[in-house]
N, C-alpha and C positions, 0 to 999 in steps of 0.2 A: 422675794417680798413683792413681787409682781402681784402674786395672786392673794396675799394676804389685805392689801388694800381694799381689793371689792369686797372681800367677807366681811373684814372689820365694818364697814359700809352696810353692808348686808344686813348685819347682827344689831347696828344699830337701828338702822330704819324699822327692822321688825321690831324690836324689843323699846322703844319709845315710844311706839305707836299704843303700845299699850301702857305705859307710864313705866318701865321698866330700864334699867342701866346698860342692861347685856352680859353682866359682867363672866358668866356659867359660858355664854355663847364667846365671850374673850378668849376665856379660859380652852374652850375647845380650839380656836383658833390658834393658841399658842402652842398647846400641846402637837398639834400637824406639824408646828411650825418647829417644833424638836427643844422649847424654849425648857428652862430647869423650872423645877417648881419653884424655887425658892424667888425666879424672875416673873414668872405666872403670876402669883398672888396680888404682889403689889402694881404691875404693869396692868393689871385686868382690874382694879379698884380706881387707880390712877381717871382710866377710859370710863370707868363707870361714873364716878364722879363726875365726870362732864356732860356725860349720855343723860342720867338722872335730872341732874340740873337743869338744862335746857326744857327737858319733858315737865316736871314739877310748873319752870314759868309758865311752858305752855298752856298746861291744865288748869294751873292758879288763873294765868289771865281768862280763861275759856269760863270761868264758876264754879269748876267742879273740888276744888279742895274742899275739905268739913276739918276742921282739926281736931275733932274730939275722934277722927278716924285716925288721929297719927301721933299724938301725943303719949299715951297712956301705954301702948305699942314701945315709943321708944324713949321711954324714960328708964325702960329695963331691959331696952336693947343696947343702948351705946355703951354701958359697962361690961357687957356681956361679949357682945362685938370686940372690944378693946383687948381682953383675957381671949377671948380666940384665937387673937389673932396673933396671943403670943405665946400660945402651944405651939412648941415642935411636933409632926408626924411624919412618920416614916413613909417613902416612895410609894410603897403597894398599899398604904391605907390612905394616902392622899389619892391614889387610882381610883379606890374603891367609892372614897366617900365626895369625889369629883364626877365620877360615872352617874352616881344615885342622884346628885343635883343635878344631871345634865338630861338624864330621866324624868325626874322632877317638872323640870324645864318645860320639858318635851310637853308633857301629858296637860299641864298649864296652856302652853301654847295653841294645842287642840281644841281646848276649850273658850277661845278668844271668841267673842261673838255670839252666844247666847247671852238673851236678855235675861236678867233677874225679876223680881217682885218690883210694882208700884214703889215709888222712892219714899211714897206716904209708911209706908209698912217697913223701912230701916228706922232702927233706934242704934245709939253709941253703942259701943262692947261696954259690958260690965269691967271693973276695975281689976276682979277678982281674975279673973278671965284673962283679961288684956296685958298683964305682969310678968305672968310664968310663962303665957305665949311668948311675948316680948321678949321676953330672957331667951325660951329657947330657942327662937329664931335668931338671934343676936349672936350668941356660943357660937349656932354650926355656922353662920355665915362667917365671921370672923375665923372660923379654922378653916375652911374652905376658900376665902377669899372672895365671897359674893356681896353683893350688896341686900338680900334678905326678901326683896318684891316677891320674888318665883313663891315664898312660900306665904307672905302676907296676903297678896289679893287674892288667892282662893279659900283664905279662912275667911276672909272679910263679904267674901261674897256667898260663900256654901252658909255660911252661920245667919246670912241676909242682914247683916252690919252695914252694907253699901251696895249697892247698885256696882255694874261695871267703872263708868266712869269715875267714879268717885272712890270706887277703890286704887283707879291707876293713879289719879292723884295723892293719897294718901301715902299710897307704895314709891313713888316717884318722890317724896319729901325724905321717908324713910329710907328707902335705899341711900338716900345723898349723907345723912349725919350716920347711919348704921358704915357706910363706904370709909367714912371720913376716919370714924373712930377703928376700926380695921386697918385703914391703909397705916395708922398711928402705929398700930401692935406691929405688922409686918415690917414695917420699916427700920423700925427699931433691930428689927431681928436682921435686915437681909437689903443692902444699898440696891438702888434701883438705877439700873442701864436706861440713862434717861435717851441716850442717843439710837438705841436701839427702837425706843416706845416712840417717836416723835412722828413718824411718817405715818404712825395706826392716827395721832391724836384730830388730825384735818378729819380722816376719814370718818371717823367716829362723832366729831361735830357737825361732819355735813349732813350723816345720815341721821343722828339725833332730831335736829331742826327739821330734815324733811318727815320722818316717823313721826313725830310727836304734834306738830301739824295738820297730817293726815287723823291720827286716830282726834285728838280733841277738835275734831273738825266732822268726826265721823264719816271722815273718806276710806278710813282702815285700812290693811294692807291681811285681812285673812286669809288668802290664798297664801301669802308669800310666809306668814307665820307660820302656817302648815308644813309649807315647804320644808324651813328651817327647822322644825319639831322632829321629820323624817330624818333631815341631816343630822341632827343632834342623836336622834336616838342610835343610828349607824353608829356614830363615834362613841357613844356611851358606851354599846358592845365590845367595840374595837378598844377601848381602854380596858375591860372587863376582861378580853382575850390577853391582853397582855401582863396584867397583875394577877392573871391565875396562870400562868405559864410558871 
């Protein structure tokens, strides 16, 4: 547990700086700890709720939250995340999905810091695209046990629906509601060992406060994110080695 505290703190700082909760990072830490999949997903979602909530409040207070970048995705994602959380997957399939999510997260973190077009060129996402995208993100997020921000943020940025700061604010709110729905689905199937999770709560909360403050105030943590991305890539390949054995 000694090494777990700083790792969770590091994950919370890096992810909250870009408006994310860090569930995929917590899953990595729990996997390295040897936690069972039944405990990993709900535990990561609890920490995700805490950190994404802190990140959203920080970005909202800084004036970056735009509701139209949030609600079209959320209304389709929340029920899909609940459904995904209710689906039981095999440990082998879970390993593949987790490794893919970690690699995607790493690629997203490597892109943090790139500037997009000017704010005046952005427009809200059309409903005909936002609804199916939100549903797809929600189901996959609920199945794996993450909040979905690692998928939503790059979509908003690459499709020029938001700049990095507004994408971070929207993702933080999206992650929170998505994580709540997914946690309900997972908790309906598995009981959470609260005693094992409590020592990590303080680390995640402290990291979330520091990271979101840095990100919202443009201090950033680009080098930290890239180091974490490299660690996640190595861990993903390690997980792939296990499931392929």
